[in-house]
TIVO-936369 format. One record per residue (C-alpha): y, x, z; residue in one letter. Coordinates in steps of 0.001 Angstrom, whole numbers, padded with zeros to 6 digits, always signed. Example, Ala and Ser with C-alpha at 12.3 -4.5 7.8 and 13.67 -1.06 7.14 Angstrom:
2
-004500+012300+007800A-001060+013670+007140S
END
This chain:
217
-033569+049419-064348M-034576+052156-065614E-038098+051643-065367N-037431+048789-067532N-035756+050376-070029N-039381+052365-069572E-040919+049692-069693N-039419+047713-073506K-040128+051302-074869K-043600+051510-076200P-043232+048030-077208Y-039926+048529-079414L-041623+051223-080820A-044324+049476-081927L-042079+046648-083482M-040363+049357-085378F-043346+050640-086182I-044796+047562-087898T-040890+046606-089721T-041825+049312-091761A-044964+048962-092256V-044172+045797-094042C-041453+047848-096444F-044104+049829-097723M-044892+047428-100283P-041032+047688-101753M-041501+051777-101959L-044273+051305-105072F-042269+048221-106129G-039624+050846-106992L-042196+053722-108479A-043292+051454-110701A-040310+049437-111308W-040586+050227-115122N-044301+048667-115095N-043583+045463-113327L-043436+042771-116022P-040548+040475-114797E-042167+037276-113781S-045142+038805-110863I-046900+036108-109633V-047043+035180-105835V-049000+032797-104998H-053100+031687-107067F-054981+028725-106674N-058560+027659-105009F-059744+029009-107648N-058048+033025-107990N-056095+031629-110638E-052659+032080-110118P-050197+028906-110165D-046374+030636-108648N-044200+032989-110199F-041563+035109-109118A-038766+037009-110585P-039707+041046-110396K-036950+041895-108187W-037121+039330-105519V-041398+040273-105489T-040663+044258-104571V-036950+043804-102127F-037227+040159-101177I-040987+039446-100584L-041579+042865-097825P-037720+042306-095839A-039046+038185-095687L-042311+039949-094520M-040252+042231-091719A-037749+039625-090623A-041029+038067-089958M-043050+040199-087874N-039770+041036-085589I-040000+037573-085014L-043428+036928-084176Y-043495+040325-081987H-039728+039153-079897L-042304+035347-079810L-045051+036990-078417I-043538+039456-075638E-041797+035903-074583K-045106+034233-074526S-047407+037056-072859A-045385+037542-069803K-046286+033529-068946G-049615+034072-069861Q-050918+037001-069293K-052249+038234-072298M-054488+040858-072475P-052959+043569-074250A-055881+044328-076976G-055446+040568-077819L-051521+041453-077855K-052378+044591-080263L-053926+043088-083306V-051398+039507-083076L-048661+042470-083446K-050151+044198-086553W-050865+041485-088223L-048054+040415-090238A-047683+043551-091364P-051738+044177-092736V-051517+041389-094370L-048081+042111-095945C-050687+045080-096887L-053657+042911-098220V-051593+040746-100273V-049076+043007-101989S-052180+046021-102843A-053379+042906-104803L-050170+040867-106258V-049547+044517-107016Y-052861+044716-108952A-053501+042197-110640Y-050122+042382-112466T-050974+045507-113444L-053827+044145-115379G-056271+044637-112625N-059080+041844-111817F-058898+040764-107951I-060653+038431-106456N-058613+037262-104220I-060246+034615-101094S-062401+037793-101889G-060744+039920-099697I-058358+037932-098445L-061147+035737-095935I-063324+038292-095213P-060071+040184-093274V-058963+036641-091964V-062401+036625-090299G-061876+039712-088761L-058468+038177-086912V-060707+035194-085804F-063452+037527-084178A-060747+039903-083136A-059114+037149-081162V-062120+035263-080162G-063449+038401-078079N-059891+038287-076345Y-060132+034453-075682I-062579+034485-072645P-060232+036766-070912K-056680+034829-071571M-055126+032813-069384N-055551+029123-068881S-052765+028587-070163S-054115+029907-073332A-056547+026692-073847I-055436+022703-073777N-055900+021195-069776L-054242+017817-070654T-055911+015746-068191G-058305+017538-066637L-057884+019119-063177D-057296+023035-063189K-058571+023789-060342S-062006+024015-062041D-062080+027351-062816S-065910+027893-063900E-065811+024592-066193G-061778+026604-067052I-064005+029794-068209T-066827+028314-070224K-064629+026849-071940A-062445+029896-072824K-065901+031335-073050R-067114+028879-076237V-063604+029371-077423V-064362+032633-077990G-067844+032102-079503I-066736+029899-082486L-063924+032421-082605F-065960+034763-083154V-069069+033520-085101A-066127+031723-086988A-065270+035669-087621G-068733+036997-088377V-069833+034707-090878L-066435+034482-092864N-066631+037984-093027F-070039+037920-094354A-069224+035446-096696C-066570+035777-098104G-067410+038263-100320F-069065+035378-102491F-068052+032452-104281Y-068847+030060-101639F-067373+032289-099426G-063732+029532-099543R-065758+027182-099333Y-067466+028421-096075V-064174+029679-094191F-062286+026005-095254M-065831+024239-093826A-064841+026744-090576S-061090+025150-089908L-062343+022415-088891P-064693+023583-086426V-062115+025922-085005L-059755+023325-084108L-062538+020290-083386L-064224+023280-080540G-060410+024438-079427A-059623+021113-078179V-062999+018933-076864F-064973+021738-075098A-062408+021706-072807P-062505+018337-072839F-066442+018219-071939F-066580+021347-069611L-063867+020970-067806V-063704+018757-064730K-061746+015747-065399R-058561+015202-063215S-058094+013401-059781S-055035+012610-060332R-053871+008814-061335K
END
């Protein structure tokens, strides 16, 4: 029982730290409260134009609280999934920091825009997402076979499965590097939109072409 509790301590500590990070934008909102308008932009369209607003109290208090709640749920889901898939520790760490990092980045962009600073939203978010793609792609080859779709395929074909995971990993890393490099420019948003279906198709069809078909009727 003691060993089980010891194993949970790092996991719970990281969940506490990342949840606290999700609440950090609330502190800035309180400090800048008197300088914030009653209505704050919470969403931008494809052309970096604000198209949705929320009351100040919702942006300052509710949104960070929702992100914190999502972060806790995300941690629980990752831990549950990792037990069955033997997820690499590095990948778990990347995924667990995803919500708080995005919360900080998005909140910083929203407050900067609200306080009168022009920000190229997509020029910041797309490179950040590119880094996430590259980090995840680096760990995909190390993941359990359940990380890819093997429906109707021979699960004993370890060589084919290894090749499929390697190809999917390379696709993610390539998409990540491309989005990071192009994301700072206007055309980066089109590169990002084009890379999403490529990643999806690659993840679906790489196993289909590289893993042997199941002999079961």
